[in-house]
C-alpha positions, 0 to 999 in steps of 0.5 A: 236876725237869723240865728245859726249854730256852727257846732263844730266852734260852738259860735253863734252866727249873727247876721247883719238886720235889714236894716243895715243893709246899706251900711258894709254887710258884715256877720257876727258871731260869738265864741264860748268864751264871749268874745264876739267877733265882727267879720266885715268881707272887702275884697277891693284892696288886699288889706286886712284891719285887725280891730280889739276894742274894750269895755274900759276907758275913763267911764271905769275909773275911780279917782287913783285909776284916772288916766291909767286907761289911757296909759294901758292903751299904749303899755299894749305896743310893748312887750309880751310873752313871746315879744319879749321887749317892746323892740321885739313887738315893732320887729314883728311889726315890721315884719308883717307890714302893720301899721298901728295904732290904739284909741281911749275914750270915755267908753271904750280903749280899741287897737288895729292892726291894718296889713296885708291880707297874706298875712292875716294869720300871724296878724290874728296870732300877734294880735292875740299874743299882744291882748292877751299875754302883755307883761307890764315891765316896770322900766317898760310902764315907766317910759310909757309914763314920760310918753303921756305925761308930754301928751299931757303937756301938748294938750294943757299947752292949749289956752282952753285945757284948763276952761274944759277942765272946770266946764267938766266938773261943774257938769258932771260933779264928783264923778267929772273924772269918769269923762275925762279920759286924758287923766290927771297927772298924779294918777299918771305918775304913780302906775305900776304893774300891779295896777295895770294887771287890776285893769287887765284882769277886770277889763281885758276878758274875752266877754268884755271885748270885741274883734273885729277882721274887715276887709280883703278876709274870706268869713270860712278862714275867719271863723277856722283862724278866730277860735284857733288863736282866741280860744284860750282867752279866759272870760271872767266876771262881767266887770260892770255887774261887781262894779257898775258905773256910777250914777251920775247926780242930775243938775241941781240948778243953772252952774256958770264957769269963766275963764279968761283966755287969750283968744280975739273971740269970747265963747260960751259953752252951755251943757244940758245932761242928754239921755243914756243909751238903755234907759233912753233910747228913742230920745238919743235918736230925737237929739241927733235929729232935732241937732241936724234940724237946726244945724242946716245953713237954711234953717233959722238958727243958723242963719239968725245967729251965724250968716247974720254975722253976729256969731262967728261960730254956732254949734248944737249937738247931743254925744251919745253915751251910756254914762249920759250923754251930753246936749252941747251949744256952742256960740262963738262972739266979738266980745263986743257982740256976744251979749246980742249973739246970746239974746238971739240965741235964747230966743231962738231956744224959746222957739224949739218946741213950737209948731212952727220953728222946722219945715217938715222937709228941713226935717226929712232932710236932717234924717236923710244927711245923718244917714248920708254922712254915717253911709259916707263914713263908712266907705273907709274901712278902717275908720268904720272900724273903729266907728264900730266899735265905738257903738259897740262899747257905748250902745251895743251892735244891736243899735247900730244897727237898728240906728238908720231904721230907727232915725226914720221913724222919728216925728215931731212929737219925739223931738218935742219930748226928748226936748222938753224933758232935757233942754227946755226949762232945766237946769245948765251950766253956762261957761264963758271964756273971754279976754279978762280985759274985753270981760271988764270993758263989755261988762260980760259976766256969765250970769248977764248972759242967761235965759232968764236974763236975756229972753224978754 
């Protein structure tokens, strides 16, 4: 990685590494106040995306704050010190031709504007005002509480909502709220201006944030504009030194969850605690490669379970996170075939680390598929910005820059080490969602669907 010092702005420039060569080329730099900036030039269309991401989200929330990162996201699009009402905010959006939105995840919150390139300077100015100087009027907070609770209502109407919440509590124990970006009703209802300000002062600081400017822009112009509007953003103490994320307690034994739903098929969800970014990075690459191998249509895992008709659906995947990424197996089947489907799943599980379970060709194909998917997804610049912000928060940009190169290095030994450490013989949560009549008629109990009960 090349290092250059621009004295005029006291900015550190970090150019993308060779491993990132096939992704949209970017330039990284950092302001004196700690704000990381990523610039991606793409002159195909005369538009620019301006995005700010913050390391906030449910992983930072204690129970009394669960859901307030999401509410804060909604409050971003209301009054600030210059646009002193929500109407003023929206009027400026219309004037600048902005398409905007925000997202709250477990480990980041992000905000983005897409607008015509000629409005890049007022767009950067607008983003700076919104992120640095929110007013948090209680009347507007109350309005957004209603909006967020409406979103909660829509999610709760899903017949699997309660099932997934119960599953989350079983997986994550006392710290389950750290994995629930939607939050809980009671903390949302009790949100106040004081709590919004606590979040702002703790997490909405430049040294905990990333600014992305992508599209039909000039690096030279961005290096002039960003300090002009963001240098006044005051840094603060690293929020994760004084208040680090909790250590998720490991699963000590198999745990079972059952819920009765109105659905023609039954679903079994199995969850293991997987690797954490920063603690076992190599295992995260191996997890991605292995999941991609067995999801290939021609691999026996998919053919035996789904193409045979025994299961209606099957998936196996790992969700990359800094605070324990879950390893997830999802099997759907008719109630009449569920026991047979689970028996076949566990037989496949027993083969995971056997020498002939996948070929060299399948191993290399999985790496190529992962690489191609990342490159394909990067073609949509706005979506690429969102993905990059996600990786920055959970893994850091160095991880993301080196991802394709490290992926290519993964071998059978790495995959077997990952499986032995996190999956084979390790405690899991097994959750069953099924119609109550089907469960009675089929005499299905989750304990009868375990590896111990079926793998003979």
